[in-house]
C-alpha positions as CSV (number, residue, x, y, z in Angstrom):
1,M,0.0,0.0,0.0
2,K,2.8,2.4,0.9
3,T,4.5,1.7,-2.5
4,R,1.4,2.7,-4.4
5,V,1.4,6.1,-2.7
6,L,5.1,6.6,-2.5
7,V,5.9,6.1,-6.2
8,P,3.5,8.7,-7.6
9,V,4.6,11.2,-5.0
10,A,8.3,10.6,-5.8
11,M,7.6,11.0,-9.5
12,M,5.8,14.3,-8.9
13,L,8.6,15.6,-6.8
14,A,11.2,14.6,-9.3
15,G,9.2,16.4,-12.1
16,A,8.9,19.5,-10.0
17,C,12.6,19.7,-9.3
18,H,13.7,19.2,-12.9
19,R,14.8,22.4,-14.6
20,R,15.5,23.0,-18.3
21,G,17.6,25.7,-19.9
22,D,17.2,29.3,-18.9
23,E,13.4,29.4,-18.6
24,F,13.9,29.7,-14.8
25,A,16.5,32.4,-15.1
26,P,16.1,35.1,-12.4
27,A,14.4,38.3,-13.6
28,P,16.5,41.4,-13.4
29,A,16.1,43.2,-10.0
30,R,15.6,46.6,-11.6
31,L,13.9,47.6,-14.8
32,P,13.4,51.2,-16.1
33,A,9.6,50.7,-16.3
34,R,9.6,49.6,-12.6
35,D,11.7,52.5,-11.6
36,T,9.4,55.0,-13.3
37,L,6.4,53.4,-11.7
38,F,8.0,53.7,-8.3
39,A,8.9,57.3,-9.0
40,L,5.2,58.0,-10.0
41,D,4.0,56.3,-6.9
42,Q,6.3,58.4,-4.7
43,S,5.4,61.6,-6.6
44,R,2.0,61.6,-4.9
45,S,3.7,63.1,-1.9
46,D,4.7,66.2,-3.9
47,S,1.3,66.4,-5.5
48,A,-0.4,66.1,-2.0
49,S,1.8,69.0,-0.7
50,A,0.9,71.2,-3.7
51,H,-2.8,70.3,-4.2
52,G,-4.0,68.3,-1.2
53,V,-4.3,64.6,-0.4
54,S,-7.6,64.0,-2.1
55,E,-6.5,65.7,-5.3
56,A,-3.2,63.7,-5.3
57,M,-5.2,60.5,-5.1
58,L,-7.9,61.5,-7.6
59,G,-5.2,62.6,-10.1
60,L,-3.8,59.0,-10.4
61,L,-7.0,57.0,-10.2
62,G,-8.5,55.4,-13.3
63,P,-12.2,56.0,-14.2
64,D,-13.2,52.5,-12.9
65,A,-11.0,52.3,-9.9
66,A,-11.9,50.4,-6.7
67,Y,-11.0,52.0,-3.4
68,L,-10.9,49.8,-0.3
69,R,-10.5,51.3,3.2
70,A,-11.2,50.0,6.6
71,G,-14.6,51.2,8.0
72,V,-15.9,52.3,4.5
73,P,-17.7,50.1,2.0
74,T,-15.7,49.4,-1.1
75,L,-16.1,52.2,-3.6
76,Y,-16.2,51.7,-7.3
77,G,-15.6,54.4,-9.9
78,I,-13.9,57.8,-9.7
79,D,-17.2,59.6,-9.0
80,A,-18.0,57.5,-5.9
81,I,-14.4,58.0,-4.6
82,R,-14.6,61.8,-5.3
83,A,-17.9,61.9,-3.4
84,M,-16.3,60.1,-0.4
85,F,-13.4,62.6,-0.3
86,A,-15.8,65.5,-0.6
87,A,-17.9,64.2,2.3
88,N,-14.7,63.9,4.5
89,P,-12.8,67.1,3.8
90,E,-9.2,67.3,4.9
91,T,-8.2,69.2,8.0
92,S,-6.1,72.2,7.2
93,G,-2.4,71.4,7.6
94,T,-2.8,67.7,6.9
95,S,0.0,66.2,4.9
96,M,0.6,62.7,3.5
97,T,3.6,61.0,2.0
98,W,3.9,57.7,0.2
99,Q,7.0,55.5,0.3
100,P,6.9,52.5,-2.0
101,L,8.8,49.5,-0.6
102,G,8.2,47.0,-3.4
103,G,6.2,45.9,-6.4
104,G,6.4,44.5,-9.8
105,I,5.3,44.9,-13.4
106,S,3.8,42.3,-15.8
107,N,5.8,41.1,-18.8
108,D,3.6,43.1,-21.2
109,L,4.2,46.3,-19.2
110,R,0.4,47.0,-18.9
111,A,-0.2,45.9,-15.3
112,A,1.7,46.5,-12.1
113,Y,1.5,46.7,-8.3
114,T,3.2,48.7,-5.6
115,Y,3.1,48.5,-1.9
116,G,4.5,50.5,0.9
117,I,4.0,52.9,3.8
118,A,1.9,56.0,3.8
119,A,2.5,58.5,6.6
120,R,-0.3,61.0,7.5
121,V,0.4,64.0,9.7
122,T,-2.5,66.2,11.0
123,P,-2.3,69.2,13.3
124,R,-4.2,67.3,16.0
125,A,-2.4,64.0,15.8
126,P,1.1,62.6,15.6
127,V,2.4,60.8,12.5
128,R,0.1,57.9,11.6
129,L,1.7,55.1,9.5
130,E,-0.5,53.1,7.2
131,R,0.3,50.3,4.8
132,Y,-1.0,50.5,1.2
133,I,-1.1,48.4,-1.9
134,A,-2.0,49.8,-5.3
135,Y,-2.8,47.8,-8.5
136,W,-1.9,49.9,-11.6
137,R,-2.9,49.5,-15.3
138,R,-2.2,51.3,-18.5
139,D,-2.8,51.1,-22.2
140,A,-0.1,51.3,-24.7
141,R,1.6,54.7,-24.6
142,A,-0.7,55.9,-21.8
143,P,0.2,56.9,-18.3
144,W,-0.2,54.5,-15.3
145,R,-3.5,54.8,-13.5
146,I,-4.5,53.1,-10.2
147,A,-7.2,50.5,-10.8
148,A,-7.4,49.4,-7.2
149,Y,-6.1,50.9,-4.0
150,A,-6.2,49.5,-0.4
């Protein structure tokens, strides 16, 4: 009985360990497209300083974006997200910075994700650190737009 189970398991493990050629070659650690996406993600900080946090977010969202946030139902579409920001206006003196820590880009360069730390500072509260993940999409020769943000 043990042989009937052991032989197929050993064959599957042997097949999983077998490598051919360079199809498993490691991907380069840095790519120009990835670097520009990280720079765009981080540029939200400058945009938030100049135009406000909500405008910095709205400027990078795609028209059919999904916005997930604790305590708020998932919002779909730029109009619903804009209405949520309008219903919760920023306190004067609020600033926010984003620092991407990692991410990746699809092989066709049309989808990507970034994740990192967002730091929010308000006049009434100390620095509040949050984690974020953003899923990005773009069409050929078009700028990156956030399709989903949590």
